[in-house]
N, C-alpha and C positions, 0 to 999 in steps of 0.2 A: 504494500500500500504506500509506504514511504517513497519507494522508487517511482511509482506512478505519479505521485505528487511532484517529485523532482522533475520528471519528464514534462509534465504539464506546465510547471513553472518555467522551465527553460524554454520550451516552445513558445509560451506566451511572451517571455522576455525577448526572444529572437524576433517574433512577429512585431512587437512594439518598436524595437530598434529598426527593423526593416521599414516599417511605416514612417518613422522619423527620417531615416536616410532618404527614402523616396520623396518625401515632402521637401526635404532640404535640396535635393537635386532639382526638383521642379522649380523651386524659388530661385536657385542659382541660374537655371536656364532662362527664366524670365528676366532676371537682373542682367544676365549676359546679353540677351537680345536688346534690352533697353540701352545698354552701353554701346552695342554695335550700331544701333540707330543714331545715337548721339554722336559717335565718331564719324559716321557717314555725313550727317548734317554739318558738323564742324568742318569736315574736309571740303564740302561743297562751298560753304561760306568763305573759307580761307582761299579756295581756288578762285572764286569770283572776285574777291578783294585783290588778289595778286594780278589777275587779268586787268581789272580796272586801273590798278596802279601803273601797269605797263602802258596802257593806252594813254594815260595822262602824261607820261614822260615823253611820248613821241610827238 
């Protein structure tokens, strides 16, 4: 009986940890996508500023 309780406890702990890890991975993926979009937007803005700066010098 004691071994069965240990097995159930360990399985429950593993499932809880797995759920937390999967939740963390999902949030990290969302944060990564937001950061990627921010980098792309900044690159476009900086590129346009550089092009405008070159046009003004000519």
